[in-house]
C-alpha positions as YAML, in Angstrom:
chain: A
units: angstrom
residues:
- id: 1
  name: MET
  ca: [130.65, 122.32, 110.82]
- id: 2
  name: LYS
  ca: [129.69, 122.75, 114.37]
- id: 3
  name: LYS
  ca: [126.34, 124.04, 115.23]
- id: 4
  name: ILE
  ca: [126.38, 125.52, 118.53]
- id: 5
  name: LEU
  ca: [122.83, 124.94, 120.98]
- id: 6
  name: LEU
  ca: [121.30, 126.80, 124.11]
- id: 7
  name: LEU
  ca: [120.85, 124.26, 126.97]
- id: 8
  name: MET
  ca: [117.66, 124.86, 128.75]
- id: 9
  name: LEU
  ca: [117.87, 123.36, 132.81]
- id: 10
  name: PHE
  ca: [114.80, 123.90, 135.28]
- id: 11
  name: LEU
  ca: [114.77, 123.57, 138.81]
- id: 12
  name: SER
  ca: [111.75, 124.47, 141.45]
- id: 13
  name: GLY
  ca: [109.90, 126.72, 138.92]
- id: 14
  name: SER
  ca: [113.51, 128.60, 138.53]
- id: 15
  name: VAL
  ca: [115.19, 129.18, 135.13]
- id: 16
  name: PHE
  ca: [118.67, 128.41, 134.55]
- id: 17
  name: SER
  ca: [120.70, 128.72, 131.36]
- id: 18
  name: GLN
  ca: [123.83, 127.67, 130.51]
- id: 19
  name: THR
  ca: [125.74, 127.33, 127.09]
- id: 20
  name: ALA
  ca: [126.80, 123.59, 126.40]
- id: 21
  name: THR
  ca: [128.44, 122.84, 122.79]
- id: 22
  name: VAL
  ca: [127.21, 119.57, 120.40]
- id: 23
  name: SER
  ca: [128.96, 119.38, 117.25]
- id: 24
  name: VAL
  ca: [128.73, 117.11, 114.37]
- id: 25
  name: ASP
  ca: [132.10, 116.16, 113.28]
- id: 26
  name: GLU
  ca: [133.25, 116.92, 110.22]
- id: 27
  name: ASN
  ca: [134.79, 113.62, 109.84]
- id: 28
  name: TYR
  ca: [132.36, 111.71, 108.31]
- id: 29
  name: GLU
  ca: [133.26, 107.87, 107.37]
- id: 30
  name: ILE
  ca: [130.92, 106.46, 104.18]
- id: 31
  name: ARG
  ca: [130.80, 102.84, 104.17]
- id: 32
  name: GLY
  ca: [129.11, 101.60, 101.16]
- id: 33
  name: ASP
  ca: [125.73, 103.55, 100.66]
- id: 34
  name: SER
  ca: [125.53, 105.01, 104.21]
- id: 35
  name: ILE
  ca: [127.15, 107.35, 106.15]
- id: 36
  name: LYS
  ca: [128.86, 107.10, 109.97]
- id: 37
  name: VAL
  ca: [128.36, 110.24, 111.46]
- id: 38
  name: ALA
  ca: [129.69, 111.47, 115.54]
- id: 39
  name: LEU
  ca: [128.12, 113.78, 117.67]
- id: 40
  name: ASN
  ca: [130.23, 115.45, 120.37]
- id: 41
  name: ILE
  ca: [129.42, 116.85, 123.57]
- id: 42
  name: LYS
  ca: [130.90, 119.49, 125.29]
- id: 43
  name: ASP
  ca: [129.77, 121.77, 128.70]
- id: 44
  name: PHE
  ca: [127.19, 119.46, 129.72]
- id: 45
  name: THR
  ca: [127.00, 120.26, 133.74]
- id: 46
  name: GLU
  ca: [124.70, 117.90, 136.44]
- id: 47
  name: VAL
  ca: [121.86, 117.02, 133.78]
- id: 48
  name: ALA
  ca: [120.06, 114.03, 135.11]
- id: 49
  name: SER
  ca: [117.59, 113.71, 131.80]
- id: 50
  name: LEU
  ca: [118.39, 115.11, 128.22]
- id: 51
  name: THR
  ca: [116.60, 115.02, 124.83]
- id: 52
  name: ILE
  ca: [117.79, 115.34, 121.78]
- id: 53
  name: HIS
  ca: [116.19, 116.30, 118.75]
- id: 54
  name: ILE
  ca: [117.70, 115.89, 115.06]
- id: 55
  name: THR
  ca: [116.18, 116.55, 111.87]
- id: 56
  name: TYR
  ca: [117.31, 115.47, 108.58]
- id: 57
  name: ASP
  ca: [116.37, 115.57, 104.64]
- id: 58
  name: ASN
  ca: [114.18, 112.89, 104.51]
- id: 59
  name: SER
  ca: [114.52, 112.68, 100.16]
- id: 60
  name: VAL
  ca: [118.43, 112.32, 101.14]
- id: 61
  name: LEU
  ca: [118.66, 110.23, 103.90]
- id: 62
  name: GLU
  ca: [116.97, 107.32, 105.81]
- id: 63
  name: TRP
  ca: [117.37, 106.47, 109.36]
- id: 64
  name: GLY
  ca: [119.39, 103.75, 110.50]
- id: 65
  name: GLN
  ca: [121.10, 102.80, 114.00]
- id: 66
  name: ILE
  ca: [123.11, 104.03, 116.59]
- id: 67
  name: LEU
  ca: [126.87, 102.25, 116.80]
- id: 68
  name: ASN
  ca: [127.80, 103.44, 119.88]
- id: 69
  name: VAL
  ca: [127.09, 105.28, 123.03]
- id: 70
  name: ASN
  ca: [129.43, 106.86, 125.32]
- id: 71
  name: PRO
  ca: [128.87, 104.98, 128.44]
- id: 72
  name: GLN
  ca: [128.14, 107.94, 130.94]
- id: 73
  name: PHE
  ca: [124.56, 108.03, 128.30]
- id: 74
  name: SER
  ca: [124.06, 104.07, 128.97]
- id: 75
  name: GLY
  ca: [120.36, 103.72, 128.32]
- id: 76
  name: LEU
  ca: [119.49, 105.86, 125.68]
- id: 77
  name: LEU
  ca: [116.46, 105.19, 124.01]
- id: 78
  name: ALA
  ca: [116.02, 106.39, 119.93]
- id: 79
  name: GLY
  ca: [112.64, 106.91, 118.43]
- id: 80
  name: SER
  ca: [111.81, 108.78, 115.29]
- id: 81
  name: THR
  ca: [109.74, 109.78, 112.52]
- id: 82
  name: SER
  ca: [110.21, 110.69, 109.02]
- id: 83
  name: GLU
  ca: [112.06, 113.78, 109.65]
- id: 84
  name: GLU
  ca: [113.33, 113.96, 112.53]
- id: 85
  name: ILE
  ca: [115.21, 111.70, 115.51]
- id: 86
  name: ILE
  ca: [114.42, 111.49, 118.73]
- id: 87
  name: LEU
  ca: [116.92, 110.68, 121.69]
- id: 88
  name: ALA
  ca: [116.12, 110.57, 125.53]
- id: 89
  name: TRP
  ca: [118.43, 109.51, 128.10]
- id: 90
  name: TYR
  ca: [117.40, 110.11, 132.03]
- id: 91
  name: SER
  ca: [120.09, 108.54, 134.68]
- id: 92
  name: LEU
  ca: [119.28, 108.95, 139.16]
- id: 93
  name: ALA
  ca: [122.89, 110.43, 139.04]
- id: 94
  name: PRO
  ca: [123.61, 113.59, 137.21]
- id: 95
  name: GLN
  ca: [126.33, 113.71, 134.51]
- id: 96
  name: THR
  ca: [129.15, 116.03, 134.20]
- id: 97
  name: VAL
  ca: [130.61, 115.93, 130.89]
- id: 98
  name: THR
  ca: [133.32, 118.38, 129.87]
- id: 99
  name: GLU
  ca: [134.15, 117.18, 126.19]
- id: 100
  name: ALA
  ca: [133.96, 113.72, 124.99]
- id: 101
  name: GLU
  ca: [132.05, 111.86, 121.69]
- id: 102
  name: LEU
  ca: [128.07, 111.47, 122.77]
- id: 103
  name: LEU
  ca: [127.36, 108.97, 120.10]
- id: 104
  name: GLU
  ca: [127.66, 107.73, 116.50]
- id: 105
  name: LEU
  ca: [124.74, 107.03, 113.77]
- id: 106
  name: GLN
  ca: [124.78, 105.43, 111.19]
- id: 107
  name: PHE
  ca: [122.67, 106.54, 108.38]
- id: 108
  name: VAL
  ca: [121.58, 104.79, 104.63]
- id: 109
  name: PHE
  ca: [121.36, 106.64, 101.20]
- id: 110
  name: LYS
  ca: [118.05, 106.81, 99.73]
- id: 111
  name: GLY
  ca: [119.87, 107.44, 95.91]
- id: 112
  name: GLY
  ca: [123.97, 107.61, 96.44]
- id: 113
  name: ILE
  ca: [126.10, 109.24, 97.76]
- id: 114
  name: SER
  ca: [126.99, 112.01, 95.08]
- id: 115
  name: GLU
  ca: [123.74, 113.19, 95.79]
- id: 116
  name: ILE
  ca: [125.06, 115.28, 98.89]
- id: 117
  name: GLY
  ca: [128.52, 115.65, 97.71]
- id: 118
  name: PHE
  ca: [131.20, 113.37, 99.02]
- id: 119
  name: ASP
  ca: [134.27, 112.61, 97.46]
- id: 120
  name: ALA
  ca: [133.66, 108.51, 97.74]
- id: 121
  name: ARG
  ca: [137.21, 108.14, 97.68]
- id: 122
  name: THR
  ca: [138.49, 110.29, 100.59]
- id: 123
  name: SER
  ca: [135.71, 110.07, 102.86]
- id: 124
  name: GLN
  ca: [136.21, 112.91, 103.22]
- id: 125
  name: VAL
  ca: [132.92, 116.49, 102.96]
- id: 126
  name: THR
  ca: [133.43, 118.48, 99.84]
- id: 127
  name: ASN
  ca: [129.86, 119.79, 100.23]
- id: 128
  name: MET
  ca: [129.41, 121.71, 103.24]
- id: 129
  name: SER
  ca: [125.53, 121.80, 103.01]
- id: 130
  name: VAL
  ca: [125.01, 117.94, 104.38]
- id: 131
  name: PRO
  ca: [121.39, 118.09, 105.43]
- id: 132
  name: LEU
  ca: [121.96, 116.96, 108.88]
- id: 133
  name: ALA
  ca: [121.76, 119.22, 111.74]
- id: 134
  name: VAL
  ca: [121.65, 119.09, 115.58]
- id: 135
  name: ASN
  ca: [118.78, 122.14, 116.41]
- id: 136
  name: TYR
  ca: [117.63, 121.67, 119.80]
- id: 137
  name: ILE
  ca: [118.93, 120.13, 123.14]
- id: 138
  name: SER
  ca: [117.22, 120.04, 126.51]
- id: 139
  name: GLY
  ca: [117.94, 118.84, 130.49]
- id: 140
  name: SER
  ca: [117.04, 119.27, 133.91]
- id: 141
  name: ILE
  ca: [119.22, 119.23, 137.18]
- id: 142
  name: GLY
  ca: [118.63, 116.92, 139.66]
- id: 143
  name: ASN
  ca: [116.87, 113.01, 140.61]
- id: 144
  name: LEU
  ca: [114.02, 111.43, 137.88]
- id: 145
  name: PRO
  ca: [111.22, 111.47, 140.19]
- id: 146
  name: ALA
  ca: [109.82, 108.22, 140.94]
- id: 147
  name: PRO
  ca: [106.31, 107.78, 139.73]
- id: 148
  name: GLY
  ca: [103.43, 108.94, 141.73]
- id: 149
  name: LYS
  ca: [100.50, 106.67, 143.17]
- id: 150
  name: VAL
  ca: [98.39, 104.73, 141.29]
- id: 151
  name: ASN
  ca: [94.52, 104.01, 141.44]
- id: 152
  name: LEU
  ca: [93.14, 100.91, 140.88]
- id: 153
  name: ILE
  ca: [90.03, 100.41, 138.88]
- id: 154
  name: SER
  ca: [88.99, 96.70, 139.41]
- id: 155
  name: PRO
  ca: [87.92, 94.66, 141.43]
- id: 156
  name: ILE
  ca: [85.87, 97.44, 143.05]
- id: 157
  name: ASN
  ca: [86.50, 97.53, 147.03]
- id: 158
  name: ASN
  ca: [84.40, 95.65, 149.06]
- id: 159
  name: GLU
  ca: [82.72, 93.94, 145.81]
- id: 160
  name: ILE
  ca: [81.52, 90.12, 145.98]
- id: 161
  name: ILE
  ca: [83.13, 88.21, 142.88]
- id: 162
  name: ASN
  ca: [81.83, 84.60, 142.12]
- id: 163
  name: THR
  ca: [84.56, 83.26, 140.05]
- id: 164
  name: GLU
  ca: [88.26, 82.18, 141.42]
- id: 165
  name: SER
  ca: [89.92, 84.05, 138.65]
- id: 166
  name: VAL
  ca: [89.74, 86.98, 138.97]
- id: 167
  name: GLU
  ca: [91.49, 89.98, 136.83]
- id: 168
  name: PHE
  ca: [93.26, 92.96, 138.22]
- id: 169
  name: ILE
  ca: [93.04, 96.44, 136.65]
- id: 170
  name: TRP
  ca: [94.12, 99.52, 137.72]
- id: 171
  name: GLU
  ca: [94.98, 102.97, 135.85]
- id: 172
  name: LYS
  ca: [98.33, 103.80, 133.86]
- id: 173
  name: GLU
  ca: [101.03, 106.01, 135.81]
- id: 174
  name: LYS
  ca: [102.25, 108.82, 133.05]
- id: 175
  name: SER
  ca: [105.67, 107.99, 134.26]
- id: 176
  name: ALA
  ca: [105.63, 104.66, 135.05]
- id: 177
  name: GLU
  ca: [107.78, 101.76, 133.40]
- id: 178
  name: ILE
  ca: [106.80, 98.88, 135.43]
- id: 179
  name: TYR
  ca: [104.39, 97.98, 138.16]
- id: 180
  name: SER
  ca: [104.47, 95.45, 140.85]
- id: 181
  name: PHE
  ca: [101.46, 94.07, 142.60]
- id: 182
  name: GLN
  ca: [100.41, 92.69, 145.32]
- id: 183
  name: LEU
  ca: [97.62, 90.33, 146.69]
- id: 184
  name: SER
  ca: [96.86, 88.81, 150.45]
- id: 185
  name: ASP
  ca: [94.19, 87.32, 152.37]
- id: 186
  name: LYS
  ca: [95.50, 89.73, 154.95]
- id: 187
  name: ASP
  ca: [94.93, 93.06, 155.29]
- id: 188
  name: ASP
  ca: [98.27, 93.92, 156.32]
- id: 189
  name: PHE
  ca: [99.45, 91.67, 154.45]
- id: 190
  name: SER
  ca: [101.63, 89.28, 156.24]
- id: 191
  name: ASN
  ca: [100.64, 86.63, 154.27]
- id: 192
  name: ILE
  ca: [101.27, 87.22, 150.44]
- id: 193
  name: ILE
  ca: [99.06, 84.93, 147.90]
- id: 194
  name: TYR
  ca: [100.72, 86.17, 144.30]
- id: 195
  name: GLU
  ca: [102.89, 89.22, 143.57]
- id: 196
  name: ASN
  ca: [104.84, 90.47, 140.79]
- id: 197
  name: SER
  ca: [106.99, 93.00, 140.11]
- id: 198
  name: ILE
  ca: [107.64, 93.25, 136.49]
- id: 199
  name: ILE
  ca: [104.76, 93.65, 135.01]
- id: 200
  name: SER
  ca: [104.46, 95.89, 132.09]
- id: 201
  name: ASP
  ca: [101.11, 96.60, 131.66]
- id: 202
  name: THR
  ca: [98.34, 98.05, 134.07]
- id: 203
  name: THR
  ca: [96.92, 94.54, 134.60]
- id: 204
  name: VAL
  ca: [97.35, 90.89, 135.70]
- id: 205
  name: ARG
  ca: [95.02, 87.92, 136.48]
- id: 206
  name: VAL
  ca: [95.12, 85.69, 138.87]
- id: 207
  name: GLU
  ca: [94.01, 82.22, 138.89]
- id: 208
  name: ASP
  ca: [92.86, 79.20, 141.45]
- id: 209
  name: LEU
  ca: [91.80, 81.29, 144.38]
- id: 210
  name: VAL
  ca: [90.01, 80.52, 147.30]
- id: 211
  name: ASP
  ca: [86.10, 80.39, 147.92]
- id: 212
  name: GLY
  ca: [85.34, 81.56, 151.29]
- id: 213
  name: THR
  ca: [88.14, 84.55, 151.67]
- id: 214
  name: ASN
  ca: [88.22, 87.81, 152.39]
- id: 215
  name: TYR
  ca: [91.22, 89.42, 149.95]
- id: 216
  name: PHE
  ca: [93.36, 92.40, 149.98]
- id: 217
  name: TRP
  ca: [95.09, 93.59, 146.92]
- id: 218
  name: LYS
  ca: [97.63, 96.85, 145.92]
- id: 219
  name: ALA
  ca: [99.78, 98.08, 143.04]
- id: 220
  name: ALA
  ca: [102.70, 100.69, 142.74]
- id: 221
  name: ALA
  ca: [104.25, 101.85, 139.98]
- id: 222
  name: GLY
  ca: [108.06, 102.16, 139.31]
- id: 223
  name: ASN
  ca: [110.88, 103.46, 137.11]
- id: 224
  name: ILE
  ca: [114.52, 103.54, 136.49]
- id: 225
  name: ALA
  ca: [114.10, 106.41, 139.89]
- id: 226
  name: GLY
  ca: [112.63, 103.78, 142.01]
- id: 227
  name: THR
  ca: [109.16, 102.34, 143.11]
- id: 228
  name: GLY
  ca: [106.27, 104.81, 143.85]
- id: 229
  name: ASP
  ca: [104.11, 104.56, 146.80]
- id: 230
  name: TYR
  ca: [101.49, 101.49, 147.07]
- id: 231
  name: SER
  ca: [97.99, 102.39, 145.62]
- id: 232
  name: ASP
  ca: [94.85, 102.19, 148.71]
- id: 233
  name: VAL
  ca: [94.30, 99.13, 149.36]
- id: 234
  name: HIS
  ca: [91.34, 97.45, 147.80]
- id: 235
  name: THR
  ca: [89.32, 94.57, 149.51]
- id: 236
  name: PHE
  ca: [86.98, 91.57, 148.00]
- id: 237
  name: SER
  ca: [85.91, 88.43, 148.66]
- id: 238
  name: ILE
  ca: [84.75, 85.13, 147.56]
- id: 239
  name: PRO
  ca: [81.67, 83.65, 149.29]
- id: 240
  name: LEU
  ca: [81.71, 80.09, 150.18]
- id: 241
  name: LEU
  ca: [80.28, 77.44, 147.47]
- id: 242
  name: THR
  ca: [77.50, 76.33, 148.35]
- id: 243
  name: PRO
  ca: [76.78, 72.28, 148.86]
- id: 244
  name: THR
  ca: [74.73, 70.32, 146.42]
- id: 245
  name: ASN
  ca: [73.04, 67.37, 145.41]
- id: 246
  name: LEU
  ca: [71.81, 66.31, 149.35]
- id: 247
  name: THR
  ca: [70.07, 63.01, 149.90]
- id: 248
  name: VAL
  ca: [67.90, 62.00, 152.62]
- id: 249
  name: ALA
  ca: [67.18, 58.27, 152.95]
- id: 250
  name: GLU
  ca: [65.63, 56.33, 155.85]
- id: 251
  name: VAL
  ca: [68.36, 53.81, 157.67]
- id: 252
  name: ASN
  ca: [67.43, 51.90, 160.76]
- id: 253
  name: SER
  ca: [64.25, 54.30, 161.71]
- id: 254
  name: LEU
  ca: [67.24, 57.35, 160.79]
- id: 255
  name: SER
  ca: [67.52, 59.83, 158.98]
- id: 256
  name: ASP
  ca: [71.10, 59.32, 156.82]
- id: 257
  name: LEU
  ca: [71.97, 62.70, 154.90]
- id: 258
  name: SER
  ca: [74.84, 62.96, 152.37]
- id: 259
  name: TRP
  ca: [75.84, 65.70, 150.29]
- id: 260
  name: THR
  ca: [78.25, 67.16, 147.43]
- id: 261
  name: ASP
  ca: [81.30, 69.10, 148.91]
- id: 262
  name: ASN
  ca: [82.18, 72.14, 146.57]
- id: 263
  name: SER
  ca: [84.13, 74.18, 149.06]
- id: 264
  name: LEU
  ca: [88.28, 73.78, 149.67]
- id: 265
  name: ASN
  ca: [87.76, 76.58, 152.49]
- id: 266
  name: GLU
  ca: [85.01, 74.90, 154.94]
- id: 267
  name: ALA
  ca: [85.59, 74.46, 158.18]
- id: 268
  name: GLY
  ca: [82.16, 72.36, 158.13]
- id: 269
  name: TYR
  ca: [78.85, 72.53, 157.72]
- id: 270
  name: TYR
  ca: [75.90, 73.52, 159.50]
- id: 271
  name: ILE
  ca: [72.72, 70.37, 159.61]
- id: 272
  name: LEU
  ca: [68.91, 71.96, 159.17]
- id: 273
  name: ARG
  ca: [65.82, 70.46, 159.55]
- id: 274
  name: LYS
  ca: [62.58, 71.78, 159.84]
- id: 275
  name: GLU
  ca: [58.90, 69.25, 159.86]
- id: 276
  name: ASN
  ca: [56.81, 71.04, 157.53]
- id: 277
  name: ALA
  ca: [57.34, 73.72, 154.57]
- id: 278
  name: GLY
  ca: [56.33, 76.67, 155.92]
- id: 279
  name: SER
  ca: [58.42, 76.60, 158.98]
- id: 280
  name: GLU
  ca: [61.71, 77.58, 159.28]
- id: 281
  name: PHE
  ca: [64.72, 75.64, 159.16]
- id: 282
  name: ILE
  ca: [66.55, 75.25, 162.60]
- id: 283
  name: ILE
  ca: [70.40, 74.32, 163.17]
- id: 284
  name: ILE
  ca: [70.02, 71.18, 164.80]
- id: 285
  name: ASP
  ca: [74.35, 69.91, 164.72]
- id: 286
  name: SER
  ca: [77.13, 70.43, 162.36]
- id: 287
  name: VAL
  ca: [80.31, 68.19, 161.10]
- id: 288
  name: GLU
  ca: [83.93, 69.32, 160.38]
- id: 289
  name: THR
  ca: [85.55, 70.14, 157.24]
- id: 290
  name: ASP
  ca: [85.83, 67.76, 154.63]
- id: 291
  name: ILE
  ca: [82.75, 65.49, 156.06]
- id: 292
  name: ASN
  ca: [79.89, 65.19, 153.76]
- id: 293
  name: THR
  ca: [77.28, 62.33, 155.64]
- id: 294
  name: TYR
  ca: [75.47, 62.52, 159.09]
- id: 295
  name: THR
  ca: [72.97, 60.47, 160.61]
- id: 296
  name: ASP
  ca: [70.20, 61.95, 162.52]
- id: 297
  name: SER
  ca: [69.46, 60.49, 164.97]
- id: 298
  name: LEU
  ca: [67.11, 62.92, 166.50]
- id: 299
  name: VAL
  ca: [63.52, 61.85, 164.91]
- id: 300
  name: VAL
  ca: [60.24, 60.77, 165.94]
- id: 301
  name: LEU
  ca: [58.90, 58.18, 164.53]
- id: 302
  name: ASN
  ca: [56.09, 58.13, 162.33]
- id: 303
  name: GLY
  ca: [57.57, 62.17, 161.92]
- id: 304
  name: ARG
  ca: [57.95, 63.68, 158.34]
- id: 305
  name: TYR
  ca: [61.61, 65.93, 157.94]
- id: 306
  name: ILE
  ca: [63.18, 68.44, 155.53]
- id: 307
  name: TYR
  ca: [66.78, 69.05, 155.61]
- id: 308
  name: SER
  ca: [69.41, 71.18, 153.85]
- id: 309
  name: VAL
  ca: [73.12, 72.34, 154.50]
- id: 310
  name: LYS
  ca: [75.03, 74.84, 154.56]
- id: 311
  name: ALA
  ca: [79.30, 75.66, 154.50]
- id: 312
  name: PHE
  ca: [80.56, 77.74, 157.53]
- id: 313
  name: ASN
  ca: [84.20, 78.88, 158.51]
- id: 314
  name: THR
  ca: [85.20, 82.19, 160.48]
- id: 315
  name: GLU
  ca: [84.44, 84.43, 158.29]
- id: 316
  name: PHE
  ca: [81.66, 83.54, 155.68]
- id: 317
  name: ILE
  ca: [78.29, 81.05, 155.52]
- id: 318
  name: SER
  ca: [77.24, 79.48, 152.19]
- id: 319
  name: GLU
  ca: [73.84, 79.44, 150.60]
- id: 320
  name: ASN
  ca: [71.77, 76.10, 152.21]
- id: 321
  name: SER
  ca: [71.33, 73.65, 149.93]
- id: 322
  name: ASN
  ca: [68.75, 71.89, 148.03]
- id: 323
  name: GLU
  ca: [65.66, 70.25, 150.30]
- id: 324
  name: ALA
  ca: [65.94, 66.70, 150.70]
- id: 325
  name: GLU
  ca: [62.53, 65.15, 152.82]
- id: 326
  name: LEU
  ca: [61.92, 61.80, 154.35]
- id: 327
  name: THR
  ca: [58.56, 60.51, 156.50]
- id: 328
  name: ILE
  ca: [60.20, 58.12, 159.03]
- id: 329
  name: ILE
  ca: [57.48, 55.33, 158.64]
- id: 330
  name: THR
  ca: [58.09, 52.59, 161.66]
- id: 331
  name: ASP
  ca: [57.12, 53.67, 165.16]
- id: 332
  name: VAL
  ca: [57.87, 50.51, 166.97]
- id: 333
  name: GLU
  ca: [60.76, 48.16, 166.78]
- id: 334
  name: GLU
  ca: [58.58, 45.43, 166.56]
- id: 335
  name: GLU
  ca: [61.03, 42.92, 166.18]
- id: 336
  name: VAL
  ca: [62.26, 42.19, 169.45]
- id: 337
  name: VAL
  ca: [60.35, 43.14, 172.56]
- id: 338
  name: PRO
  ca: [61.84, 44.33, 175.50]
- id: 339
  name: ALA
  ca: [62.88, 42.54, 178.53]
- id: 340
  name: GLU
  ca: [62.68, 45.25, 181.05]
- id: 341
  name: PHE
  ca: [61.43, 49.06, 181.16]
- id: 342
  name: LYS
  ca: [64.53, 51.34, 180.66]
- id: 343
  name: LEU
  ca: [65.12, 55.24, 180.21]
- id: 344
  name: ASN
  ca: [68.18, 55.57, 177.97]
- id: 345
  name: GLN
  ca: [70.69, 58.15, 178.03]
- id: 346
  name: ASN
  ca: [69.88, 60.98, 176.16]
- id: 347
  name: TYR
  ca: [71.90, 61.51, 172.43]
- id: 348
  name: PRO
  ca: [73.92, 63.82, 172.14]
- id: 349
  name: ASN
  ca: [74.50, 64.62, 175.70]
- id: 350
  name: PRO
  ca: [75.78, 68.03, 175.69]
- id: 351
  name: PHE
  ca: [72.94, 69.05, 173.31]
- id: 352
  name: ASN
  ca: [71.85, 72.11, 171.56]
- id: 353
  name: PRO
  ca: [69.32, 72.86, 171.06]
- id: 354
  name: GLU
  ca: [67.73, 68.82, 170.44]
- id: 355
  name: THR
  ca: [68.83, 65.98, 171.85]
- id: 356
  name: ARG
  ca: [67.02, 62.19, 170.69]
- id: 357
  name: VAL
  ca: [65.56, 60.33, 173.95]
- id: 358
  name: SER
  ca: [64.97, 56.84, 173.80]
- id: 359
  name: PHE
  ca: [63.48, 53.99, 175.91]
- id: 360
  name: SER
  ca: [61.89, 50.74, 176.44]
- id: 361
  name: VAL
  ca: [58.64, 49.67, 177.65]
- id: 362
  name: SER
  ca: [58.27, 45.77, 178.34]
- id: 363
  name: ALA
  ca: [54.70, 45.45, 178.95]
- id: 364
  name: ASN
  ca: [51.47, 47.57, 178.35]
- id: 365
  name: SER
  ca: [52.10, 50.47, 180.99]
- id: 366
  name: HIS
  ca: [50.95, 54.47, 180.83]
- id: 367
  name: VAL
  ca: [54.07, 56.21, 180.24]
- id: 368
  name: GLN
  ca: [54.94, 59.47, 181.50]
- id: 369
  name: ILE
  ca: [58.52, 61.02, 180.43]
- id: 370
  name: SER
  ca: [58.81, 64.35, 181.78]
- id: 371
  name: VAL
  ca: [62.17, 67.42, 181.93]
- id: 372
  name: PHE
  ca: [62.76, 68.75, 185.15]
- id: 373
  name: ASP
  ca: [65.35, 71.57, 186.23]
- id: 374
  name: THR
  ca: [67.02, 70.88, 189.23]
- id: 375
  name: LEU
  ca: [65.39, 72.81, 191.69]
- id: 376
  name: GLY
  ca: [62.47, 70.00, 191.14]
- id: 377
  name: LYS
  ca: [60.31, 71.82, 188.61]
- id: 378
  name: LYS
  ca: [58.29, 70.52, 185.67]
- id: 379
  name: ILE
  ca: [60.14, 72.00, 182.54]
- id: 380
  name: LYS
  ca: [58.24, 69.41, 179.68]
- id: 381
  name: LYS
  ca: [56.38, 66.78, 179.80]
- id: 382
  name: LEU
  ca: [57.33, 64.77, 176.52]
- id: 383
  name: VAL
  ca: [55.27, 61.24, 176.54]
- id: 384
  name: ASP
  ca: [52.02, 61.26, 178.41]
- id: 385
  name: GLU
  ca: [49.95, 57.69, 177.01]
- id: 386
  name: ASN
  ca: [49.97, 54.54, 176.78]
- id: 387
  name: LYS
  ca: [52.25, 52.47, 175.51]
- id: 388
  name: SER
  ca: [52.61, 48.51, 174.56]
- id: 389
  name: PRO
  ca: [55.95, 46.52, 174.51]
- id: 390
  name: GLY
  ca: [58.76, 48.16, 172.16]
- id: 391
  name: ASN
  ca: [61.67, 50.35, 171.67]
- id: 392
  name: TYR
  ca: [60.97, 53.87, 171.37]
- id: 393
  name: ASN
  ca: [62.56, 57.31, 171.48]
- id: 394
  name: VAL
  ca: [61.17, 61.37, 171.49]
- id: 395
  name: THR
  ca: [62.89, 64.45, 170.71]
- id: 396
  name: PHE
  ca: [63.15, 66.88, 173.50]
- id: 397
  name: ASN
  ca: [63.88, 70.68, 172.78]
- id: 398
  name: GLY
  ca: [65.67, 73.00, 174.21]
- id: 399
  name: SER
  ca: [65.55, 76.38, 171.86]
- id: 400
  name: ASN
  ca: [63.40, 78.30, 174.46]
- id: 401
  name: LEU
  ca: [65.23, 76.92, 177.61]
- id: 402
  name: ALA
  ca: [68.91, 78.41, 179.29]
- id: 403
  name: SER
  ca: [71.78, 76.67, 178.99]
- id: 404
  name: GLY
  ca: [72.08, 74.79, 182.06]
- id: 405
  name: THR
  ca: [71.81, 70.88, 183.66]
- id: 406
  name: TYR
  ca: [68.31, 69.25, 183.11]
- id: 407
  name: LEU
  ca: [66.62, 66.08, 184.78]
- id: 408
  name: ILE
  ca: [64.54, 63.80, 182.41]
- id: 409
  name: LYS
  ca: [62.14, 61.36, 184.38]
- id: 410
  name: MET
  ca: [60.47, 58.52, 183.16]
- id: 411
  name: GLU
  ca: [57.72, 56.65, 185.15]
- id: 412
  name: ALA
  ca: [55.48, 53.58, 183.95]
- id: 413
  name: ASP
  ca: [53.22, 51.63, 186.61]
- id: 414
  name: SER
  ca: [56.05, 50.99, 189.29]
- id: 415
  name: PHE
  ca: [59.37, 51.81, 187.16]
- id: 416
  name: THR
  ca: [61.11, 54.95, 187.35]
- id: 417
  name: GLU
  ca: [64.60, 56.35, 186.26]
- id: 418
  name: THR
  ca: [65.96, 59.29, 185.76]
- id: 419
  name: VAL
  ca: [69.01, 60.79, 183.69]
- id: 420
  name: LYS
  ca: [70.69, 64.22, 183.60]
- id: 421
  name: ALA
  ca: [70.59, 66.01, 179.98]
- id: 422
  name: VAL
  ca: [72.90, 69.17, 179.53]
- id: 423
  name: LEU
  ca: [72.33, 72.14, 177.68]
- id: 424
  name: VAL
  ca: [75.04, 73.87, 176.20]
- id: 425
  name: LYS
  ca: [74.33, 77.36, 174.12]
...
């Protein structure tokens, strides 16, 4: 009992025909309540993919299993409905079979062997109307193509994400069996943060990403023919985490700040200060990474100060922390009376934009402290008043001045002293 089939081959839109033979072997083997059936194939020439549909009478037989497959057709996949078996095969290398057994199938009977006319004693078919037929076969010439480029869905391009656990989603590519995924912090993917080339779904989650980073990601689909082109690259950002719990306390007439460092990727922290609620914060200094304390020496006695801090790196600046306020109460260190007049070197030096100028007064005097440029022109007057004996300090703010060297001069009675201050912007 043989069935002759027509094999249709398609290439570049043209239709070619050739005769192929698929037969159901007449020598069925009976195994208890099941039957073993061989399918033979002949004149199968230069075909890279193959689909076989086998119909059967579901009132008599049930689908069982594939027992053996010709090695040339390794990777054969099987599926079934209630009345049909679907076998699918494809290969990178087109196959040619002159004549060979394609595979063996085993079916299970529903109601006993006698219902389809088999002689169990001789294991031969006695009823040639066995309800099993191969009714369709199709194939295509040439290699199976790799999948096309996938489209990325989420995160959307240039999205800002405030979480360190991110789910990546892309569209399913119709011919894909597997997907590859790459995540980098470089737009040329020279530094891979996460990579996975065996993803069966169209999504992957990556944990423990770092704040203050620009990320770049792409995905590609693959099948037995290879991996398709990578998708277009999408980018997203995770901002720097904001410092919290800022506090300030007066220690020796100076402002001592501390805060909670929440970031894993800051290069340092900017120290912000203003002198009343209605004014703008200015950056008075900075500290390096992982430092969460600062002492502000640029305070004026009896001054009121409001502070904030924010993290920064080469790409990002965080939001401002909470504000912390302090008023410096003591204006003279009365416990120590200086033995002489003295103008101390400003600190810090160089500075930008503020520096602290401290000085000592040993007797009641009218004190003048002024700032001059290197040509001798007076730029700013810092102090011009009577002072009793004590130690003092005053702030020189150069935010409106150009970078350069300036002279700070103190005069009190017959005392005169000058120091150099360098403004670097």
